[in-house]
PDB file of N, CA, C and O in Angstrom:
ATOM      1  N   MET A   1     126.824  97.598 105.506  1.00  0.00           N
ATOM      2  CA  MET A   1     128.065  98.218 105.944  1.00  0.00           C
ATOM      3  C   MET A   1     128.462  99.357 104.987  1.00  0.00           C
ATOM      4  O   MET A   1     128.896 100.422 105.425  1.00  0.00           O
ATOM      5  N   GLN A   2     128.303  99.113 103.661  1.00  0.00           N
ATOM      6  CA  GLN A   2     128.676 100.137 102.690  1.00  0.00           C
ATOM      7  C   GLN A   2     127.807 101.377 102.837  1.00  0.00           C
ATOM      8  O   GLN A   2     128.298 102.502 102.743  1.00  0.00           O
ATOM      9  N   VAL A   3     126.519 101.169 103.066  1.00  0.00           N
ATOM     10  CA  VAL A   3     125.605 102.308 103.184  1.00  0.00           C
ATOM     11  C   VAL A   3     125.898 103.089 104.452  1.00  0.00           C
ATOM     12  O   VAL A   3     125.863 104.320 104.447  1.00  0.00           O
ATOM     13  N   LYS A   4     126.184 102.392 105.525  1.00  0.00           N
ATOM     14  CA  LYS A   4     126.517 103.078 106.781  1.00  0.00           C
ATOM     15  C   LYS A   4     127.786 103.898 106.623  1.00  0.00           C
ATOM     16  O   LYS A   4     127.877 105.010 107.143  1.00  0.00           O
ATOM     17  N   SER A   5     128.763 103.357 105.909  1.00  0.00           N
ATOM     18  CA  SER A   5     129.998 104.087 105.649  1.00  0.00           C
ATOM     19  C   SER A   5     129.718 105.322 104.790  1.00  0.00           C
ATOM     20  O   SER A   5     130.239 106.405 105.053  1.00  0.00           O
ATOM     21  N   LEU A   6     128.890 105.141 103.764  1.00  0.00           N
ATOM     22  CA  LEU A   6     128.513 106.264 102.910  1.00  0.00           C
ATOM     23  C   LEU A   6     127.796 107.337 103.728  1.00  0.00           C
ATOM     24  O   LEU A   6     128.065 108.528 103.572  1.00  0.00           O
ATOM     25  N   ALA A   7     126.897 106.917 104.587  1.00  0.00           N
ATOM     26  CA  ALA A   7     126.142 107.870 105.415  1.00  0.00           C
ATOM     27  C   ALA A   7     127.080 108.697 106.285  1.00  0.00           C
ATOM     28  O   ALA A   7     126.878 109.900 106.452  1.00  0.00           O
ATOM     29  N   GLU A   8     128.092 108.063 106.831  1.00  0.00           N
ATOM     30  CA  GLU A   8     129.049 108.805 107.661  1.00  0.00           C
ATOM     31  C   GLU A   8     129.789 109.858 106.841  1.00  0.00           C
ATOM     32  O   GLU A   8     130.018 110.972 107.312  1.00  0.00           O
ATOM     33  N   ARG A   9     130.161 109.499 105.612  1.00  0.00           N
ATOM     34  CA  ARG A   9     130.850 110.466 104.747  1.00  0.00           C
ATOM     35  C   ARG A   9     129.913 111.600 104.333  1.00  0.00           C
ATOM     36  O   ARG A   9     130.317 112.762 104.287  1.00  0.00           O
ATOM     37  N   LEU A  10     128.659 111.255 104.032  1.00  0.00           N
ATOM     38  CA  LEU A  10     127.689 112.274 103.617  1.00  0.00           C
ATOM     39  C   LEU A  10     127.283 113.178 104.771  1.00  0.00           C
ATOM     40  O   LEU A  10     126.922 114.337 104.564  1.00  0.00           O
ATOM     41  N   LYS A  11     127.341 112.650 105.974  1.00  0.00           N
ATOM     42  CA  LYS A  11     126.900 113.399 107.142  1.00  0.00           C
ATOM     43  C   LYS A  11     127.653 114.726 107.267  1.00  0.00           C
ATOM     44  O   LYS A  11     127.109 115.729 107.727  1.00  0.00           O
ATOM     45  N   ARG A  12     128.916 114.700 106.845  1.00  0.00           N
ATOM     46  CA  ARG A  12     129.730 115.917 106.917  1.00  0.00           C
ATOM     47  C   ARG A  12     129.237 116.994 105.958  1.00  0.00           C
ATOM     48  O   ARG A  12     129.468 118.181 106.191  1.00  0.00           O
ATOM     49  N   ALA A  13     128.559 116.593 104.878  1.00  0.00           N
ATOM     50  CA  ALA A  13     128.132 117.564 103.866  1.00  0.00           C
ATOM     51  C   ALA A  13     126.631 117.518 103.614  1.00  0.00           C
ATOM     52  O   ALA A  13     126.155 118.114 102.647  1.00  0.00           O
ATOM     53  N   TYR A  14     125.877 116.828 104.458  1.00  0.00           N
ATOM     54  CA  TYR A  14     124.460 116.604 104.159  1.00  0.00           C
ATOM     55  C   TYR A  14     123.601 117.847 104.248  1.00  0.00           C
ATOM     56  O   TYR A  14     122.442 117.815 103.834  1.00  0.00           O
ATOM     57  N   SER A  15     124.124 118.935 104.770  1.00  0.00           N
ATOM     58  CA  SER A  15     123.302 120.138 104.874  1.00  0.00           C
ATOM     59  C   SER A  15     122.854 120.627 103.499  1.00  0.00           C
ATOM     60  O   SER A  15     121.919 121.420 103.397  1.00  0.00           O
ATOM     61  N   CYS A  16     123.516 120.159 102.443  1.00  0.00           N
ATOM     62  CA  CYS A  16     123.101 120.576 101.101  1.00  0.00           C
ATOM     63  C   CYS A  16     122.001 119.670 100.547  1.00  0.00           C
ATOM     64  O   CYS A  16     121.515 119.903  99.441  1.00  0.00           O
ATOM     65  N   PHE A  17     121.606 118.651 101.290  1.00  0.00           N
ATOM     66  CA  PHE A  17     120.549 117.743 100.856  1.00  0.00           C
ATOM     67  C   PHE A  17     119.255 118.046 101.593  1.00  0.00           C
ATOM     68  O   PHE A  17     119.261 118.334 102.790  1.00  0.00           O
ATOM     69  N   ASP A  18     118.137 117.978 100.860  1.00  0.00           N
ATOM     70  CA  ASP A  18     116.827 118.192 101.478  1.00  0.00           C
ATOM     71  C   ASP A  18     116.051 116.903 101.643  1.00  0.00           C
ATOM     72  O   ASP A  18     115.248 116.772 102.567  1.00  0.00           O
ATOM     73  N   LYS A  19     116.285 115.947 100.750  1.00  0.00           N
ATOM     74  CA  LYS A  19     115.494 114.727 100.738  1.00  0.00           C
ATOM     75  C   LYS A  19     116.261 113.648  99.986  1.00  0.00           C
ATOM     76  O   LYS A  19     117.150 113.936  99.185  1.00  0.00           O
ATOM     77  N   ILE A  20     115.899 112.410 100.260  1.00  0.00           N
ATOM     78  CA  ILE A  20     116.469 111.260  99.565  1.00  0.00           C
ATOM     79  C   ILE A  20     115.371 110.679  98.678  1.00  0.00           C
ATOM     80  O   ILE A  20     114.224 110.553  99.105  1.00  0.00           O
ATOM     81  N   TYR A  21     115.725 110.329  97.454  1.00  0.00           N
ATOM     82  CA  TYR A  21     114.791 109.685  96.538  1.00  0.00           C
ATOM     83  C   TYR A  21     115.316 108.304  96.204  1.00  0.00           C
ATOM     84  O   TYR A  21     116.521 108.102  96.054  1.00  0.00           O
ATOM     85  N   CYS A  22     114.391 107.348  96.087  1.00  0.00           N
ATOM     86  CA  CYS A  22     114.796 105.990  95.720  1.00  0.00           C
ATOM     87  C   CYS A  22     113.701 105.337  94.893  1.00  0.00           C
ATOM     88  O   CYS A  22     112.553 105.782  94.887  1.00  0.00           O
ATOM     89  N   ASN A  23     114.077 104.280  94.199  1.00  0.00           N
ATOM     90  CA  ASN A  23     113.075 103.516  93.460  1.00  0.00           C
ATOM     91  C   ASN A  23     112.409 102.521  94.414  1.00  0.00           C
ATOM     92  O   ASN A  23     112.877 102.367  95.542  1.00  0.00           O
ATOM     93  N   PRO A  24     111.342 101.847  94.006  1.00  0.00           N
ATOM     94  CA  PRO A  24     110.612 100.961  94.911  1.00  0.00           C
ATOM     95  C   PRO A  24     111.218  99.569  95.103  1.00  0.00           C
ATOM     96  O   PRO A  24     110.612  98.732  95.771  1.00  0.00           O
ATOM     97  N   LEU A  25     112.387  99.303  94.540  1.00  0.00           N
ATOM     98  CA  LEU A  25     112.999  97.992  94.745  1.00  0.00           C
ATOM     99  C   LEU A  25     113.473  97.862  96.188  1.00  0.00           C
ATOM    100  O   LEU A  25     113.935  98.820  96.808  1.00  0.00           O
ATOM    101  N   LYS A  26     113.342  96.662  96.689  1.00  0.00           N
ATOM    102  CA  LYS A  26     113.622  96.410  98.105  1.00  0.00           C
ATOM    103  C   LYS A  26     114.997  96.919  98.529  1.00  0.00           C
ATOM    104  O   LYS A  26     115.125  97.576  99.562  1.00  0.00           O
ATOM    105  N   ARG A  27     116.027  96.617  97.735  1.00  0.00           N
ATOM    106  CA  ARG A  27     117.377  97.026  98.114  1.00  0.00           C
ATOM    107  C   ARG A  27     117.517  98.545  98.136  1.00  0.00           C
ATOM    108  O   ARG A  27     118.251  99.083  98.965  1.00  0.00           O
ATOM    109  N   ALA A  28     116.824  99.244  97.236  1.00  0.00           N
ATOM    110  CA  ALA A  28     116.890 100.702  97.204  1.00  0.00           C
ATOM    111  C   ALA A  28     116.182 101.301  98.415  1.00  0.00           C
ATOM    112  O   ALA A  28     116.677 102.257  99.012  1.00  0.00           O
ATOM    113  N   VAL A  29     115.030 100.745  98.779  1.00  0.00           N
ATOM    114  CA  VAL A  29     114.281 101.237  99.936  1.00  0.00           C
ATOM    115  C   VAL A  29     115.068 100.973 101.219  1.00  0.00           C
ATOM    116  O   VAL A  29     115.118 101.828 102.103  1.00  0.00           O
ATOM    117  N   GLU A  30     115.680  99.801 101.322  1.00  0.00           N
ATOM    118  CA  GLU A  30     116.497  99.493 102.501  1.00  0.00           C
ATOM    119  C   GLU A  30     117.664 100.472 102.611  1.00  0.00           C
ATOM    120  O   GLU A  30     117.984 100.943 103.702  1.00  0.00           O
ATOM    121  N   THR A  31     118.298 100.778 101.478  1.00  0.00           N
ATOM    122  CA  THR A  31     119.405 101.731 101.472  1.00  0.00           C
ATOM    123  C   THR A  31     118.926 103.119 101.875  1.00  0.00           C
ATOM    124  O   THR A  31     119.560 103.781 102.696  1.00  0.00           O
ATOM    125  N   ALA A  32     117.812 103.563 101.303  1.00  0.00           N
ATOM    126  CA  ALA A  32     117.258 104.881 101.629  1.00  0.00           C
ATOM    127  C   ALA A  32     116.874 104.966 103.097  1.00  0.00           C
ATOM    128  O   ALA A  32     117.039 106.011 103.725  1.00  0.00           O
ATOM    129  N   ASP A  33     116.364 103.877 103.643  1.00  0.00           N
ATOM    130  CA  ASP A  33     115.976 103.858 105.051  1.00  0.00           C
ATOM    131  C   ASP A  33     117.185 104.042 105.957  1.00  0.00           C
ATOM    132  O   ASP A  33     117.127 104.792 106.931  1.00  0.00           O
ATOM    133  N   ILE A  34     118.266 103.366 105.640  1.00  0.00           N
ATOM    134  CA  ILE A  34     119.494 103.500 106.434  1.00  0.00           C
ATOM    135  C   ILE A  34     120.021 104.938 106.333  1.00  0.00           C
ATOM    136  O   ILE A  34     120.342 105.561 107.345  1.00  0.00           O
ATOM    137  N   LEU A  35     120.106 105.451 105.106  1.00  0.00           N
ATOM    138  CA  LEU A  35     120.581 106.825 104.929  1.00  0.00           C
ATOM    139  C   LEU A  35     119.662 107.823 105.621  1.00  0.00           C
ATOM    140  O   LEU A  35     120.129 108.780 106.239  1.00  0.00           O
ATOM    141  N   SER A  36     118.374 107.600 105.516  1.00  0.00           N
ATOM    142  CA  SER A  36     117.397 108.486 106.140  1.00  0.00           C
ATOM    143  C   SER A  36     117.612 108.576 107.652  1.00  0.00           C
ATOM    144  O   SER A  36     117.604 109.661 108.234  1.00  0.00           O
ATOM    145  N   ASN A  37     117.800 107.431 108.258  1.00  0.00           N
ATOM    146  CA  ASN A  37     118.019 107.408 109.715  1.00  0.00           C
ATOM    147  C   ASN A  37     119.331 108.071 110.103  1.00  0.00           C
ATOM    148  O   ASN A  37     119.383 108.843 111.061  1.00  0.00           O
ATOM    149  N   LYS A  38     120.378 107.773 109.368  1.00  0.00           N
ATOM    150  CA  LYS A  38     121.700 108.330 109.696  1.00  0.00           C
ATOM    151  C   LYS A  38     121.778 109.836 109.436  1.00  0.00           C
ATOM    152  O   LYS A  38     122.405 110.570 110.199  1.00  0.00           O
ATOM    153  N   LEU A  39     121.135 110.293 108.354  1.00  0.00           N
ATOM    154  CA  LEU A  39     121.225 111.696 107.973  1.00  0.00           C
ATOM    155  C   LEU A  39     120.053 112.534 108.467  1.00  0.00           C
ATOM    156  O   LEU A  39     120.019 113.749 108.276  1.00  0.00           O
ATOM    157  N   GLU A  40     119.091 111.867 109.105  1.00  0.00           N
ATOM    158  CA  GLU A  40     117.897 112.539 109.616  1.00  0.00           C
ATOM    159  C   GLU A  40     117.172 113.309 108.508  1.00  0.00           C
ATOM    160  O   GLU A  40     116.788 114.467 108.667  1.00  0.00           O
ATOM    161  N   LEU A  41     117.004 112.613 107.383  1.00  0.00           N
ATOM    162  CA  LEU A  41     116.283 113.165 106.232  1.00  0.00           C
ATOM    163  C   LEU A  41     115.156 112.213 105.850  1.00  0.00           C
ATOM    164  O   LEU A  41     115.267 111.003 106.048  1.00  0.00           O
ATOM    165  N   ASN A  42     114.092 112.748 105.312  1.00  0.00           N
ATOM    166  CA  ASN A  42     113.018 111.907 104.793  1.00  0.00           C
ATOM    167  C   ASN A  42     113.427 111.338 103.443  1.00  0.00           C
ATOM    168  O   ASN A  42     114.279 111.892 102.749  1.00  0.00           O
ATOM    169  N   TYR A  43     112.803 110.222 103.085  1.00  0.00           N
ATOM    170  CA  TYR A  43     113.007 109.705 101.739  1.00  0.00           C
ATOM    171  C   TYR A  43     111.674 109.491 101.065  1.00  0.00           C
ATOM    172  O   TYR A  43     110.648 109.276 101.711  1.00  0.00           O
ATOM    173  N   GLU A  44     111.716 109.557  99.746  1.00  0.00           N
ATOM    174  CA  GLU A  44     110.510 109.385  98.943  1.00  0.00           C
ATOM    175  C   GLU A  44     110.765 108.299  97.901  1.00  0.00           C
ATOM    176  O   GLU A  44     111.791 108.291  97.219  1.00  0.00           O
ATOM    177  N   ILE A  45     109.813 107.395  97.800  1.00  0.00           N
ATOM    178  CA  ILE A  45     109.902 106.326  96.806  1.00  0.00           C
ATOM    179  C   ILE A  45     109.258 106.835  95.521  1.00  0.00           C
ATOM    180  O   ILE A  45     108.115 107.292  95.524  1.00  0.00           O
ATOM    181  N   ASP A  46     110.008 106.750  94.426  1.00  0.00           N
ATOM    182  CA  ASP A  46     109.524 107.246  93.139  1.00  0.00           C
ATOM    183  C   ASP A  46     109.718 106.153  92.091  1.00  0.00           C
ATOM    184  O   ASP A  46     110.850 105.799  91.761  1.00  0.00           O
ATOM    185  N   SER A  47     108.632 105.628  91.577  1.00  0.00           N
ATOM    186  CA  SER A  47     108.697 104.514  90.627  1.00  0.00           C
ATOM    187  C   SER A  47     109.354 104.902  89.308  1.00  0.00           C
ATOM    188  O   SER A  47     109.749 104.026  88.540  1.00  0.00           O
ATOM    189  N   ARG A  48     109.478 106.197  89.031  1.00  0.00           N
ATOM    190  CA  ARG A  48     110.155 106.616  87.805  1.00  0.00           C
ATOM    191  C   ARG A  48     111.647 106.288  87.841  1.00  0.00           C
ATOM    192  O   ARG A  48     112.317 106.340  86.809  1.00  0.00           O
ATOM    193  N   LEU A  49     112.162 105.958  88.999  1.00  0.00           N
ATOM    194  CA  LEU A  49     113.580 105.635  89.136  1.00  0.00           C
ATOM    195  C   LEU A  49     113.869 104.137  89.019  1.00  0.00           C
ATOM    196  O   LEU A  49     114.997 103.699  89.247  1.00  0.00           O
ATOM    197  N   VAL A  50     112.860 103.364  88.668  1.00  0.00           N
ATOM    198  CA  VAL A  50     113.000 101.916  88.644  1.00  0.00           C
ATOM    199  C   VAL A  50     114.002 101.441  87.599  1.00  0.00           C
ATOM    200  O   VAL A  50     113.980 101.850  86.438  1.00  0.00           O
ATOM    201  N   GLU A  51     114.841 100.596  88.046  1.00  0.00           N
ATOM    202  CA  GLU A  51     115.695  99.761  87.214  1.00  0.00           C
ATOM    203  C   GLU A  51     115.705  98.449  87.975  1.00  0.00           C
ATOM    204  O   GLU A  51     115.610  98.446  89.202  1.00  0.00           O
ATOM    205  N   PHE A  52     115.814  97.367  87.289  1.00  0.00           N
ATOM    206  CA  PHE A  52     115.773  96.122  88.029  1.00  0.00           C
ATOM    207  C   PHE A  52     116.616  95.056  87.366  1.00  0.00           C
ATOM    208  O   PHE A  52     116.921  95.109  86.175  1.00  0.00           O
ATOM    209  N   SER A  53     116.979  94.093  88.181  1.00  0.00           N
ATOM    210  CA  SER A  53     117.733  92.938  87.703  1.00  0.00           C
ATOM    211  C   SER A  53     116.762  91.781  87.579  1.00  0.00           C
ATOM    212  O   SER A  53     115.944  91.541  88.467  1.00  0.00           O
ATOM    213  N   VAL A  54     116.861  91.077  86.483  1.00  0.00           N
ATOM    214  CA  VAL A  54     116.024  89.892  86.316  1.00  0.00           C
ATOM    215  C   VAL A  54     116.829  88.631  86.623  1.00  0.00           C
ATOM    216  O   VAL A  54     116.532  87.546  86.123  1.00  0.00           O
ATOM    217  N   GLY A  55     117.843  88.798  87.449  1.00  0.00           N
ATOM    218  CA  GLY A  55     118.596  87.657  87.958  1.00  0.00           C
ATOM    219  C   GLY A  55     119.178  86.764  86.881  1.00  0.00           C
ATOM    220  O   GLY A  55     119.967  87.200  86.043  1.00  0.00           O
ATOM    221  N   LYS A  56     118.776  85.523  86.922  1.00  0.00           N
ATOM    222  CA  LYS A  56     119.353  84.521  86.024  1.00  0.00           C
ATOM    223  C   LYS A  56     119.083  84.793  84.546  1.00  0.00           C
ATOM    224  O   LYS A  56     119.684  84.158  83.680  1.00  0.00           O
ATOM    225  N   LEU A  57     118.178  85.739  84.250  1.00  0.00           N
ATOM    226  CA  LEU A  57     117.893  86.064  82.855  1.00  0.00           C
ATOM    227  C   LEU A  57     118.797  87.164  82.297  1.00  0.00           C
ATOM    228  O   LEU A  57     118.787  87.415  81.092  1.00  0.00           O
ATOM    229  N   GLU A  58     119.578  87.824  83.159  1.00  0.00           N
ATOM    230  CA  GLU A  58     120.440  88.915  82.705  1.00  0.00           C
ATOM    231  C   GLU A  58     121.317  88.444  81.549  1.00  0.00           C
ATOM    232  O   GLU A  58     121.986  87.414  81.642  1.00  0.00           O
ATOM    233  N   GLY A  59     121.304  89.206  80.466  1.00  0.00           N
ATOM    234  CA  GLY A  59     122.141  88.928  79.314  1.00  0.00           C
ATOM    235  C   GLY A  59     121.618  87.862  78.365  1.00  0.00           C
ATOM    236  O   GLY A  59     122.252  87.575  77.350  1.00  0.00           O
ATOM    237  N   LYS A  60     120.474  87.274  78.680  1.00  0.00           N
ATOM    238  CA  LYS A  60     119.919  86.222  77.825  1.00  0.00           C
ATOM    239  C   LYS A  60     118.857  86.804  76.889  1.00  0.00           C
ATOM    240  O   LYS A  60     118.152  87.749  77.244  1.00  0.00           O
ATOM    241  N   SER A  61     118.757  86.235  75.705  1.00  0.00           N
ATOM    242  CA  SER A  61     117.740  86.719  74.762  1.00  0.00           C
ATOM    243  C   SER A  61     117.048  85.580  74.017  1.00  0.00           C
ATOM    244  O   SER A  61     116.427  85.799  72.976  1.00  0.00           O
ATOM    245  N   ASP A  62     117.156  84.382  74.545  1.00  0.00           N
ATOM    246  CA  ASP A  62     116.505  83.251  73.901  1.00  0.00           C
ATOM    247  C   ASP A  62     114.997  83.289  74.183  1.00  0.00           C
ATOM    248  O   ASP A  62     114.574  83.953  75.130  1.00  0.00           O
ATOM    249  N   PRO A  63     114.192  82.606  73.399  1.00  0.00           N
ATOM    250  CA  PRO A  63     112.728  82.645  73.563  1.00  0.00           C
ATOM    251  C   PRO A  63     112.239  82.247  74.959  1.00  0.00           C
ATOM    252  O   PRO A  63     111.293  82.843  75.473  1.00  0.00           O
ATOM    253  N   THR A  64     112.866  81.259  75.567  1.00  0.00           N
ATOM    254  CA  THR A  64     112.442  80.838  76.909  1.00  0.00           C
ATOM    255  C   THR A  64     112.682  81.943  77.926  1.00  0.00           C
ATOM    256  O   THR A  64     111.836  82.198  78.784  1.00  0.00           O
ATOM    257  N   SER A  65     113.838  82.601  77.832  1.00  0.00           N
ATOM    258  CA  SER A  65     114.148  83.693  78.759  1.00  0.00           C
ATOM    259  C   SER A  65     113.182  84.858  78.583  1.00  0.00           C
ATOM    260  O   SER A  65     112.717  85.435  79.566  1.00  0.00           O
ATOM    261  N   TRP A  66     112.874  85.211  77.314  1.00  0.00           N
ATOM    262  CA  TRP A  66     111.921  86.286  77.065  1.00  0.00           C
ATOM    263  C   TRP A  66     110.547  85.942  77.614  1.00  0.00           C
ATOM    264  O   TRP A  66     109.852  86.810  78.141  1.00  0.00           O
ATOM    265  N   SER A  67     110.156  84.694  77.495  1.00  0.00           N
ATOM    266  CA  SER A  67     108.864  84.262  78.029  1.00  0.00           C
ATOM    267  C   SER A  67     108.842  84.399  79.554  1.00  0.00           C
ATOM    268  O   SER A  67     107.856  84.862  80.128  1.00  0.00           O
ATOM    269  N   MET A  68     109.931  83.994  80.200  1.00  0.00           N
ATOM    270  CA  MET A  68     110.019  84.128  81.659  1.00  0.00           C
ATOM    271  C   MET A  68     109.994  85.601  82.067  1.00  0.00           C
ATOM    272  O   MET A  68     109.357  85.963  83.057  1.00  0.00           O
ATOM    273  N   PHE A  69     110.687  86.449  81.306  1.00  0.00           N
ATOM    274  CA  PHE A  69     110.686  87.875  81.585  1.00  0.00           C
ATOM    275  C   PHE A  69     109.278  88.454  81.463  1.00  0.00           C
ATOM    276  O   PHE A  69     108.842  89.224  82.318  1.00  0.00           O
ATOM    277  N   MET A  70     108.578  88.084  80.408  1.00  0.00           N
ATOM    278  CA  MET A  70     107.220  88.599  80.202  1.00  0.00           C
ATOM    279  C   MET A  70     106.285  88.138  81.317  1.00  0.00           C
ATOM    280  O   MET A  70     105.409  88.890  81.745  1.00  0.00           O
ATOM    281  N   ASP A  71     106.467  86.908  81.787  1.00  0.00           N
ATOM    282  CA  ASP A  71     105.669  86.420  82.918  1.00  0.00           C
ATOM    283  C   ASP A  71     105.939  87.266  84.164  1.00  0.00           C
ATOM    284  O   ASP A  71     105.012  87.634  84.886  1.00  0.00           O
ATOM    285  N   LEU A  72     107.209  87.568  84.407  1.00  0.00           N
ATOM    286  CA  LEU A  72     107.570  88.409  85.551  1.00  0.00           C
ATOM    287  C   LEU A  72     106.972  89.798  85.395  1.00  0.00           C
ATOM    288  O   LEU A  72     106.411  90.337  86.349  1.00  0.00           O
ATOM    289  N   TRP A  73     107.080  90.390  84.204  1.00  0.00           N
ATOM    290  CA  TRP A  73     106.532  91.722  83.925  1.00  0.00           C
ATOM    291  C   TRP A  73     105.033  91.758  84.208  1.00  0.00           C
ATOM    292  O   TRP A  73     104.532  92.697  84.826  1.00  0.00           O
ATOM    293  N   LYS A  74     104.325  90.730  83.749  1.00  0.00           N
ATOM    294  CA  LYS A  74     102.873  90.664  83.975  1.00  0.00           C
ATOM    295  C   LYS A  74     102.558  90.586  85.465  1.00  0.00           C
ATOM    296  O   LYS A  74     101.629  91.235  85.946  1.00  0.00           O
ATOM    297  N   GLU A  75     103.333  89.789  86.188  1.00  0.00           N
ATOM    298  CA  GLU A  75     103.110  89.690  87.637  1.00  0.00           C
ATOM    299  C   GLU A  75     103.266  91.056  88.290  1.00  0.00           C
ATOM    300  O   GLU A  75     102.435  91.445  89.111  1.00  0.00           O
ATOM    301  N   TRP A  76     104.315  91.786  87.938  1.00  0.00           N
ATOM    302  CA  TRP A  76     104.581  93.090  88.546  1.00  0.00           C
ATOM    303  C   TRP A  76     103.595  94.155  88.108  1.00  0.00           C
ATOM    304  O   TRP A  76     102.999  94.831  88.947  1.00  0.00           O
ATOM    305  N   PHE A  77     103.417  94.314  86.801  1.00  0.00           N
ATOM    306  CA  PHE A  77     102.715  95.489  86.297  1.00  0.00           C
ATOM    307  C   PHE A  77     101.252  95.276  85.925  1.00  0.00           C
ATOM    308  O   PHE A  77     100.496  96.242  85.828  1.00  0.00           O
ATOM    309  N   GLU A  78     100.847  94.044  85.718  1.00  0.00           N
ATOM    310  CA  GLU A  78      99.438  93.793  85.420  1.00  0.00           C
ATOM    311  C   GLU A  78      98.712  93.251  86.645  1.00  0.00           C
ATOM    312  O   GLU A  78      97.598  93.680  86.946  1.00  0.00           O
ATOM    313  N   LYS A  79      99.330  92.317  87.349  1.00  0.00           N
ATOM    314  CA  LYS A  79      98.693  91.710  88.516  1.00  0.00           C
ATOM    315  C   LYS A  79      99.077  92.407  89.822  1.00  0.00           C
ATOM    316  O   LYS A  79      98.495  92.133  90.872  1.00  0.00           O
ATOM    317  N   GLU A  80     100.069  93.318  89.752  1.00  0.00           N
ATOM    318  CA  GLU A  80     100.568  94.037  90.922  1.00  0.00           C
ATOM    319  C   GLU A  80     101.038  93.087  92.022  1.00  0.00           C
ATOM    320  O   GLU A  80     100.917  93.390  93.209  1.00  0.00           O
ATOM    321  N   ASN A  81     101.570  91.947  91.620  1.00  0.00           N
ATOM    322  CA  ASN A  81     102.166  90.994  92.544  1.00  0.00           C
ATOM    323  C   ASN A  81     103.641  91.364  92.683  1.00  0.00           C
ATOM    324  O   ASN A  81     104.499  90.797  92.008  1.00  0.00           O
ATOM    325  N   LEU A  82     103.927  92.325  93.570  1.00  0.00           N
ATOM    326  CA  LEU A  82     105.247  92.923  93.661  1.00  0.00           C
ATOM    327  C   LEU A  82     106.270  92.071  94.392  1.00  0.00           C
ATOM    328  O   LEU A  82     107.453  92.411  94.397  1.00  0.00           O
ATOM    329  N   ASN A  83     105.856  90.989  95.002  1.00  0.00           N
ATOM    330  CA  ASN A  83     106.795  90.123  95.712  1.00  0.00           C
ATOM    331  C   ASN A  83     107.378  89.031  94.823  1.00  0.00           C
ATOM    332  O   ASN A  83     108.190  88.229  95.285  1.00  0.00           O
ATOM    333  N   THR A  84     106.981  88.989  93.567  1.00  0.00           N
ATOM    334  CA  THR A  84     107.482  87.992  92.637  1.00  0.00           C
ATOM    335  C   THR A  84     108.878  88.385  92.170  1.00  0.00           C
ATOM    336  O   THR A  84     109.138  89.559  91.908  1.00  0.00           O
ATOM    337  N   SER A  85     109.767  87.420  92.065  1.00  0.00           N
ATOM    338  CA  SER A  85     111.104  87.666  91.524  1.00  0.00           C
ATOM    339  C   SER A  85     111.641  86.382  90.921  1.00  0.00           C
ATOM    340  O   SER A  85     111.063  85.309  91.092  1.00  0.00           O
ATOM    341  N   LEU A  86     112.743  86.506  90.219  1.00  0.00           N
ATOM    342  CA  LEU A  86     113.450  85.359  89.676  1.00  0.00           C
ATOM    343  C   LEU A  86     114.705  85.139  90.509  1.00  0.00           C
ATOM    344  O   LEU A  86     115.200  86.089  91.115  1.00  0.00           O
ATOM    345  N   PRO A  87     115.233  83.930  90.561  1.00  0.00           N
ATOM    346  CA  PRO A  87     116.456  83.698  91.333  1.00  0.00           C
ATOM    347  C   PRO A  87     117.559  84.687  90.979  1.00  0.00           C
ATOM    348  O   PRO A  87     117.926  84.835  89.813  1.00  0.00           O
ATOM    349  N   GLY A  88     118.080  85.359  91.996  1.00  0.00           N
ATOM    350  CA  GLY A  88     119.138  86.326  91.803  1.00  0.00           C
ATOM    351  C   GLY A  88     118.661  87.709  91.382  1.00  0.00           C
ATOM    352  O   GLY A  88     119.479  88.608  91.186  1.00  0.00           O
ATOM    353  N   GLY A  89     117.352  87.895  91.239  1.00  0.00           N
ATOM    354  CA  GLY A  89     116.813  89.162  90.777  1.00  0.00           C
ATOM    355  C   GLY A  89     116.153  89.953  91.885  1.00  0.00           C
ATOM    356  O   GLY A  89     116.122  89.526  93.039  1.00  0.00           O
ATOM    357  N   ASN A  90     115.626  91.113  91.524  1.00  0.00           N
ATOM    358  CA  ASN A  90     114.949  92.009  92.472  1.00  0.00           C
ATOM    359  C   ASN A  90     113.469  91.756  92.504  1.00  0.00           C
ATOM    360  O   ASN A  90     112.901  91.149  91.596  1.00  0.00           O
ATOM    361  N   HIS A  91     112.849  92.230  93.564  1.00  0.00           N
ATOM    362  CA  HIS A  91     111.396  92.351  93.607  1.00  0.00           C
ATOM    363  C   HIS A  91     111.063  93.712  94.187  1.00  0.00           C
ATOM    364  O   HIS A  91     111.895  94.335  94.847  1.00  0.00           O
ATOM    365  N   PHE A  92     109.865  94.166  93.942  1.00  0.00           N
ATOM    366  CA  PHE A  92     109.438  95.463  94.422  1.00  0.00           C
ATOM    367  C   PHE A  92     109.027  95.391  95.880  1.00  0.00           C
ATOM    368  O   PHE A  92     108.649  94.332  96.380  1.00  0.00           O
ATOM    369  N   CYS A  93     109.106  96.533  96.557  1.00  0.00           N
ATOM    370  CA  CYS A  93     108.593  96.647  97.917  1.00  0.00           C
ATOM    371  C   CYS A  93     107.117  96.999  97.830  1.00  0.00           C
ATOM    372  O   CYS A  93     106.655  97.591  96.855  1.00  0.00           O
ATOM    373  N   LYS A  94     106.407  96.630  98.851  1.00  0.00           N
ATOM    374  CA  LYS A  94     105.000  97.029  98.916  1.00  0.00           C
ATOM    375  C   LYS A  94     104.894  98.425  99.438  1.00  0.00           C
ATOM    376  O   LYS A  94     103.789  98.952  99.571  1.00  0.00           O
TER     377      LYS A  94
END
């Protein structure tokens, strides 16, 4: 609903936009897709824009949390298992 509302507001001024850029996280791609359809603009996924939530590990720095984070990092960036996530966190889109 928020993205659709944003798209309606941007539609009035979208002539100054050429393209939409988003990171590969599922929520970002879903948002870009909605905006793309509403504004009739293409979008490009750029991994340099990545930021992510590690869900239940946010704000924690104990050894167990760091170990879980490193396991998640390995799944994403070494094994390219982009559908892995932690409860409450993000995962990458394929």
